[in-house]
C-alpha positions as CSV (number, residue, x, y, z in Angstrom):
1,M,31.9,-5.2,-189.9
2,C,33.5,-4.9,-193.3
3,L,34.0,-8.0,-195.4
4,M,35.7,-8.4,-198.6
5,K,33.5,-8.5,-201.7
6,P,33.1,-11.9,-203.6
7,L,34.8,-11.6,-206.8
8,E,33.3,-12.4,-209.9
9,G,34.3,-14.9,-212.6
10,D,35.7,-17.6,-211.0
11,N,33.6,-20.9,-210.3
12,M,35.8,-22.7,-207.7
13,T,34.0,-22.9,-204.2
14,P,35.7,-22.1,-201.1
15,N,36.4,-25.8,-200.3
16,E,37.9,-26.4,-203.8
17,Y,40.3,-23.7,-203.0
18,A,41.1,-24.9,-199.7
19,K,42.3,-28.3,-200.9
20,E,45.0,-26.6,-203.0
21,L,46.0,-24.4,-200.2
22,E,48.9,-24.4,-197.7
23,I,49.0,-22.0,-195.0
24,T,51.6,-20.9,-192.2
25,L,50.0,-20.6,-188.9
26,M,51.3,-18.6,-186.0
27,G,50.3,-18.5,-182.6
28,D,50.5,-20.4,-179.1
29,S,51.1,-23.8,-179.1
30,P,48.0,-25.9,-179.0
31,D,49.9,-28.3,-176.3
32,G,49.9,-25.4,-173.9
33,K,47.2,-24.2,-171.5
34,L,46.5,-20.8,-172.3
35,S,43.4,-20.0,-174.2
36,G,45.3,-18.6,-177.3
37,G,46.2,-22.2,-177.9
38,A,42.7,-23.5,-177.7
39,R,41.9,-21.3,-180.7
40,I,44.7,-22.3,-182.5
41,N,43.8,-26.0,-182.0
42,T,40.1,-25.3,-183.2
43,L,41.5,-23.3,-186.3
44,I,43.9,-26.3,-187.1
45,N,40.6,-28.6,-187.1
46,I,38.8,-26.4,-189.2
47,L,41.6,-25.9,-191.7
48,K,42.1,-29.8,-191.8
49,A,38.4,-30.4,-192.2
50,K,38.6,-28.6,-195.4
51,E,42.0,-30.5,-196.3
52,V,44.5,-27.4,-195.9
53,K,48.1,-28.1,-195.4
54,I,49.4,-26.4,-192.2
55,N,52.9,-25.3,-191.3
56,L,52.4,-24.3,-187.7
57,V,55.0,-22.1,-185.9
58,S,54.0,-21.9,-182.3
59,Y,55.5,-21.2,-178.8
60,L,55.1,-22.7,-175.4
61,A,56.1,-19.8,-172.9
62,Y,55.9,-22.1,-169.9
63,S,58.1,-25.2,-170.7
64,N,60.7,-27.0,-168.6
65,K,63.4,-25.9,-170.7
66,F,64.5,-24.4,-173.9
67,K,64.4,-26.4,-177.0
68,I,63.0,-26.1,-180.7
69,E,60.9,-29.0,-181.6
70,H,60.0,-30.1,-185.1
71,K,57.1,-32.7,-185.7
72,N,55.3,-34.1,-188.9
73,V,52.0,-34.8,-187.1
74,D,50.0,-36.0,-190.2
75,D,49.8,-35.3,-193.7
76,L,48.2,-32.0,-193.4
77,L,50.0,-30.6,-190.4
78,S,53.4,-30.2,-189.6
79,S,55.0,-28.1,-186.5
80,T,57.9,-26.2,-185.1
81,T,57.5,-25.1,-181.5
82,I,59.8,-23.1,-179.3
83,H,60.0,-23.7,-175.8
84,F,60.7,-21.2,-172.9
85,P,61.6,-22.1,-169.5
86,S,58.9,-20.9,-167.0
87,H,61.6,-19.0,-165.1
88,W,62.9,-17.0,-167.9
89,H,62.0,-13.1,-167.8
90,R,59.8,-12.2,-170.7
91,F,62.4,-9.7,-171.6
92,L,64.6,-12.6,-172.5
93,K,61.9,-14.4,-174.5
94,A,60.6,-11.5,-176.2
95,P,63.8,-11.0,-178.5
96,L,64.3,-14.7,-179.1
97,L,60.7,-15.2,-180.1
98,L,61.0,-12.4,-182.7
99,L,64.0,-13.9,-184.5
100,F,62.3,-17.4,-184.0
101,N,59.1,-16.0,-185.8
102,F,61.1,-14.3,-188.6
103,V,63.4,-17.4,-189.2
104,Y,60.4,-20.2,-189.3
105,S,58.0,-18.1,-190.9
106,W,60.5,-17.3,-193.9
107,K,61.1,-20.9,-193.9
108,S,57.5,-22.3,-194.0
109,T,56.2,-19.5,-196.3
110,K,58.7,-20.7,-199.0
111,T,55.8,-23.3,-200.1
112,S,52.9,-21.6,-198.1
113,H,50.1,-19.3,-200.1
114,L,49.6,-17.1,-197.0
115,I,50.4,-16.3,-193.4
116,L,47.8,-16.8,-190.6
117,S,48.9,-15.3,-187.2
118,S,46.6,-15.6,-184.2
119,G,46.9,-13.1,-181.4
120,G,49.9,-11.8,-179.5
121,S,51.7,-8.5,-179.2
122,M,52.0,-6.1,-182.4
123,L,55.6,-5.9,-181.7
124,L,56.0,-9.8,-182.2
125,Q,53.9,-9.5,-185.5
126,M,56.3,-7.4,-187.0
127,P,58.6,-10.0,-188.2
128,M,55.5,-11.8,-190.2
129,I,54.8,-8.4,-191.7
130,A,58.2,-8.3,-193.0
131,V,58.2,-11.8,-194.3
132,S,54.6,-11.0,-195.9
133,K,56.2,-8.2,-197.9
134,L,59.6,-10.1,-198.6
135,R,57.5,-13.0,-199.8
136,H,54.7,-11.4,-201.4
137,K,52.1,-13.4,-199.4
138,P,48.9,-12.5,-197.9
139,F,48.8,-12.1,-194.0
140,I,45.8,-12.6,-191.8
141,F,46.0,-11.3,-188.3
142,D,43.6,-12.8,-185.8
143,Y,42.9,-10.0,-183.4
144,L,42.1,-11.4,-180.1
145,D,42.8,-8.4,-177.5
146,I,44.0,-5.3,-176.9
147,E,47.8,-4.6,-175.6
148,V,48.3,-4.7,-171.8
149,E,51.1,-2.3,-172.2
150,G,51.3,0.7,-174.3
151,I,52.1,0.5,-177.8
152,P,52.7,3.6,-179.8
153,E,49.8,4.2,-182.0
154,S,52.1,4.8,-185.0
155,I,53.0,1.1,-184.6
156,Y,49.3,0.1,-184.4
157,G,48.4,2.1,-187.4
158,Y,51.7,0.7,-189.4
159,F,50.8,-2.8,-188.6
160,M,46.9,-2.6,-189.6
161,K,47.4,-0.6,-192.8
162,N,49.9,-3.6,-194.0
163,V,47.7,-6.5,-193.0
164,T,45.7,-8.0,-195.7
165,V,42.7,-9.0,-193.6
166,V,42.2,-8.8,-190.1
167,F,39.8,-11.6,-188.1
168,A,38.3,-9.7,-185.0
169,I,36.8,-11.5,-182.3
170,S,34.9,-8.9,-181.0
171,H,32.9,-6.0,-182.3
172,Y,35.1,-3.7,-180.4
173,L,37.9,-5.1,-182.0
174,V,36.4,-4.6,-185.3
175,D,36.0,-1.0,-184.7
176,K,39.4,-0.4,-183.5
177,A,40.9,-2.2,-186.5
178,K,39.1,0.0,-188.7
179,S,40.1,2.9,-186.9
180,Y,43.5,2.2,-187.8
181,G,42.9,2.0,-191.4
182,C,42.3,-1.5,-192.1
183,K,40.0,-1.7,-195.0
184,N,39.3,-5.5,-194.7
185,V,38.0,-6.8,-191.4
186,V,36.0,-9.8,-190.5
187,Y,34.2,-10.6,-187.3
188,V,35.3,-14.1,-186.3
189,P,34.0,-14.5,-182.6
190,A,35.3,-17.1,-179.8
191,F,34.2,-20.6,-181.2
192,V,34.6,-23.8,-179.7
193,D,34.5,-27.5,-180.6
194,T,30.8,-28.4,-179.4
195,N,31.5,-31.9,-179.6
196,L,34.5,-31.8,-177.2
197,F,32.6,-29.3,-174.7
198,Q,29.4,-31.4,-173.8
199,R,28.6,-33.0,-170.3
200,N,30.3,-36.3,-169.7
201,T,28.5,-38.2,-167.1
202,K,31.2,-40.6,-166.5
203,A,33.9,-38.2,-166.2
204,R,31.9,-36.2,-163.6
205,E,31.1,-39.3,-161.4
206,R,34.9,-39.8,-161.6
207,L,36.2,-36.6,-160.9
208,R,33.8,-35.8,-157.9
209,A,34.8,-39.4,-156.5
210,N,38.1,-38.1,-156.7
211,W,37.4,-34.9,-155.2
212,R,35.7,-36.9,-152.3
213,V,32.6,-34.4,-152.5
214,N,29.3,-35.6,-151.3
215,Y,26.9,-36.7,-154.4
216,D,24.5,-34.1,-153.3
217,A,27.4,-31.1,-153.2
218,I,26.8,-27.9,-155.4
219,I,29.7,-27.1,-157.3
220,I,30.6,-23.9,-158.6
221,G,33.3,-24.1,-161.2
222,Y,35.8,-21.5,-162.5
223,A,38.4,-22.4,-165.4
224,G,41.0,-19.8,-166.8
225,A,43.7,-17.4,-165.9
226,L,44.3,-16.3,-162.2
227,A,44.7,-12.7,-163.5
228,Y,43.2,-9.7,-161.6
229,T,40.9,-8.9,-164.6
230,E,39.0,-12.3,-164.2
231,G,37.3,-11.4,-161.0
232,I,38.0,-14.5,-158.9
233,P,38.1,-12.2,-155.6
234,I,34.7,-10.9,-156.5
235,L,33.6,-14.7,-156.6
236,L,35.2,-15.5,-153.5
237,Q,33.6,-12.9,-151.7
238,S,30.3,-14.0,-153.0
239,F,31.1,-17.6,-152.4
240,K,32.2,-16.7,-148.9
241,N,28.5,-15.1,-148.0
242,L,26.7,-18.1,-149.7
243,S,28.7,-20.9,-148.1
244,E,27.5,-19.7,-144.6
245,K,23.9,-20.4,-145.7
246,Y,24.4,-23.4,-147.9
247,P,26.8,-25.9,-146.2
248,K,27.0,-28.3,-149.2
249,L,28.2,-25.4,-151.7
250,R,31.8,-26.0,-152.9
251,L,34.0,-23.8,-155.2
252,F,36.7,-25.6,-157.8
253,I,39.2,-23.4,-159.4
254,L,41.0,-24.8,-162.5
255,G,43.6,-21.8,-162.7
256,T,46.4,-21.3,-165.1
257,E,49.1,-18.7,-163.8
258,Q,50.1,-16.5,-167.0
259,V,53.0,-14.9,-164.9
260,I,54.7,-16.6,-162.3
261,G,52.9,-16.0,-158.7
262,Q,49.9,-14.4,-160.5
263,G,47.7,-16.5,-158.2
264,D,49.3,-15.6,-154.9
265,E,46.9,-13.0,-154.3
266,I,43.8,-15.5,-154.6
267,F,45.5,-17.9,-152.8
268,G,46.1,-15.4,-150.0
269,L,42.4,-14.3,-149.8
270,V,41.1,-17.9,-149.6
271,K,43.1,-17.9,-146.4
272,K,41.9,-14.6,-145.1
273,L,38.4,-15.4,-145.9
274,N,38.9,-18.9,-144.0
275,L,37.6,-21.0,-147.1
276,E,40.6,-23.4,-147.4
277,G,38.0,-26.6,-146.6
278,K,35.5,-25.2,-149.2
279,V,37.8,-23.9,-152.0
280,T,39.7,-26.2,-154.3
281,F,42.5,-25.2,-156.6
282,I,43.0,-27.8,-159.5
283,P,46.2,-27.8,-161.3
284,P,46.1,-26.8,-165.1
285,V,45.3,-29.3,-167.7
286,P,45.6,-29.9,-171.1
287,H,42.5,-28.1,-173.1
288,A,41.3,-31.2,-174.2
289,E,40.7,-32.2,-170.4
290,V,38.9,-29.1,-169.6
291,P,35.5,-30.3,-170.5
292,N,35.8,-33.3,-167.9
293,F,36.4,-30.5,-165.1
294,L,33.4,-28.4,-166.0
295,S,31.1,-31.6,-166.4
296,A,31.9,-32.2,-162.8
297,C,30.7,-28.8,-161.9
298,D,27.0,-27.6,-161.2
299,I,27.4,-24.0,-162.0
300,L,30.1,-22.2,-164.1
301,C,31.2,-18.8,-163.5
302,S,33.0,-16.0,-165.3
303,P,33.0,-13.0,-163.0
304,K,35.1,-10.4,-165.0
305,V,35.8,-7.0,-164.1
306,D,34.9,-4.0,-165.8
307,C,38.2,-2.8,-167.6
308,E,39.1,-2.0,-171.1
309,I,40.6,-5.3,-171.6
310,N,37.3,-7.0,-171.0
311,R,35.4,-4.6,-172.8
312,A,37.3,-5.6,-176.0
313,A,37.5,-9.3,-175.3
314,N,35.5,-11.9,-176.3
315,P,36.4,-14.9,-173.9
316,I,36.6,-18.4,-175.0
317,K,35.8,-19.7,-171.7
318,V,32.2,-18.3,-172.2
319,V,31.3,-20.2,-175.1
320,E,32.9,-23.4,-173.6
321,Y,30.8,-22.9,-170.5
322,L,27.8,-22.4,-172.7
323,S,28.5,-25.5,-175.0
324,M,28.5,-27.6,-171.6
325,G,24.8,-27.1,-171.0
326,I,25.5,-26.2,-167.5
327,P,23.9,-22.9,-166.1
328,T,26.5,-20.1,-166.7
329,I,27.0,-16.9,-164.8
330,C,29.0,-14.1,-166.6
331,S,29.6,-10.5,-166.1
332,S,27.9,-8.2,-168.6
333,I,31.0,-6.5,-170.2
334,G,32.0,-6.4,-173.8
335,E,31.0,-9.0,-176.4
336,V,29.7,-11.3,-173.4
337,S,26.6,-8.9,-173.2
338,L,25.9,-9.7,-177.0
339,I,26.3,-13.5,-176.5
340,I,24.4,-14.2,-173.4
341,Q,20.7,-13.2,-173.1
342,D,20.0,-12.7,-169.1
343,M,17.6,-15.5,-167.7
344,V,17.4,-16.9,-171.5
345,N,20.4,-19.0,-172.2
346,G,22.6,-17.6,-169.3
347,F,22.7,-15.2,-166.5
348,L,24.7,-11.7,-166.5
349,V,25.7,-9.5,-163.6
350,K,27.2,-6.5,-162.9
351,P,31.0,-6.5,-163.2
352,G,32.6,-6.0,-159.9
353,D,29.0,-6.5,-157.8
354,V,29.5,-8.9,-155.2
355,K,25.8,-8.9,-154.0
356,D,24.6,-9.2,-157.7
357,L,26.8,-12.3,-158.1
358,E,25.6,-13.6,-154.9
359,E,21.9,-13.4,-155.6
360,R,22.2,-14.7,-159.1
361,L,24.0,-17.9,-157.6
362,E,21.7,-18.3,-155.1
363,W,18.9,-18.1,-157.7
364,I,20.2,-21.1,-159.4
365,I,20.7,-22.9,-156.3
366,L,17.1,-22.4,-155.2
367,N,15.8,-23.0,-159.0
368,P,17.3,-26.1,-160.3
369,E,14.9,-27.1,-163.0
370,R,14.6,-23.7,-164.3
371,S,18.1,-23.1,-164.4
372,K,18.7,-26.5,-166.3
373,E,16.6,-25.5,-169.1
374,I,18.4,-22.2,-169.4
375,G,21.7,-24.1,-169.4
376,E,20.3,-26.2,-172.1
377,K,19.5,-23.1,-174.2
378,G,23.0,-21.9,-173.7
379,R,24.4,-25.2,-175.4
380,N,22.0,-24.4,-178.4
381,I,23.3,-20.8,-178.7
382,A,26.9,-22.4,-178.5
383,I,26.2,-25.0,-181.3
384,E,24.0,-22.3,-183.7
385,K,26.6,-19.2,-183.6
386,Y,29.6,-20.2,-181.7
387,S,30.8,-23.7,-182.7
388,S,33.7,-24.3,-185.2
389,K,31.0,-25.5,-187.5
390,A,29.1,-22.3,-187.5
391,L,32.4,-20.3,-188.2
392,Q,34.1,-22.7,-190.8
393,D,32.5,-21.2,-193.7
394,T,33.2,-17.6,-192.7
395,I,36.8,-18.6,-192.3
396,G,37.0,-20.7,-195.3
397,Q,35.5,-17.9,-197.5
398,A,37.7,-15.2,-196.2
399,I,40.7,-17.3,-197.1
400,S,39.5,-18.2,-200.5
401,E,38.8,-14.8,-201.6
402,I,42.4,-13.6,-200.3
403,V,44.0,-16.4,-202.7
404,D,41.6,-15.5,-205.5
405,R,42.3,-11.8,-205.4
406,K,46.1,-12.7,-205.5
407,K,45.5,-15.0,-208.2
408,R,43.7,-12.1,-210.1
409,N,46.5,-9.3,-209.5
410,K,49.3,-11.9,-210.7
411,R,47.3,-12.1,-214.0
412,G,46.8,-8.6,-214.2
413,D,42.8,-8.7,-214.1
């Protein structure tokens, strides 16, 4: 990890700097149901806790109609959001989003001290690079994942060399950013509001009653995208085998389609395996309601497959699961294997291995007390290392150092 060195000769603390700051924050809308919006929302809470004024420029990729919405949320937060209809093709959305990003980042940076852009395609970041240069404003890129589609290496190289600081969500992405010539890289892993993501007994009882499951039913839960890379077919196969042995076992999937029709294969597999009465799909809910769903579950699972996207990722769902204090099983891949210690604060399985997942699920079923202890240790590690409180000083210091450096450059120090 490459951190910027503290600069000498300034007695102001990061918190004192923060109170003077105004930031343009770019990314997924926190009102959406995708993981990028969850990170934006937590970033907003961290910045507001430090009294930073935020100009949020965001987008909703799956809305009911096209519109641009402006809100003054409170004294510290104003937002501009572009809504795209779900049925619009991405090739129509992309050029409009490029134009939107340029126009509104240009407007908001008139008063902002810097730009912080969380995730998104490299191509969609180019308007912010242009605005950063034209306005002479520092640019922080929150590097969350690799590109699904091939982007020329020259674009990556140009982009990374022109970013002031990179916040990389995984060690894999720290190394990747450095390989493109970025000199200032800060490791900022997935983080979670541990006060929000904790077990809620009332929500558990209410949802299980609504779902009409018996009090002694054992519910395996999954919350996230219905993409192939998430490994849901592996989970379904393992569940199929176990459900024949344990009739009280149920599987609930809170799934989001990032592309229309993305979940069709999964729905078809449920029918093929004759699991219609044992597997329940829950429609997407606002991020703030996800902890209620998780509270109703007894085991949480993230069965990702082995691919480069997952080797680079640090999925927020994993730290959200751990924060709940519920036994959590995840594929041992990428950053996850650094977060979870197998049989200590969670459970690790081989990616794509139906039998291994099945055996770990059965171990939890047969060892409820020991599994409960491991789940509680999972929450402890989430609070200690991956809570918004644990990461706010890292983020605050990086931002204050950028502002300090800009002030020194202006003075010619």
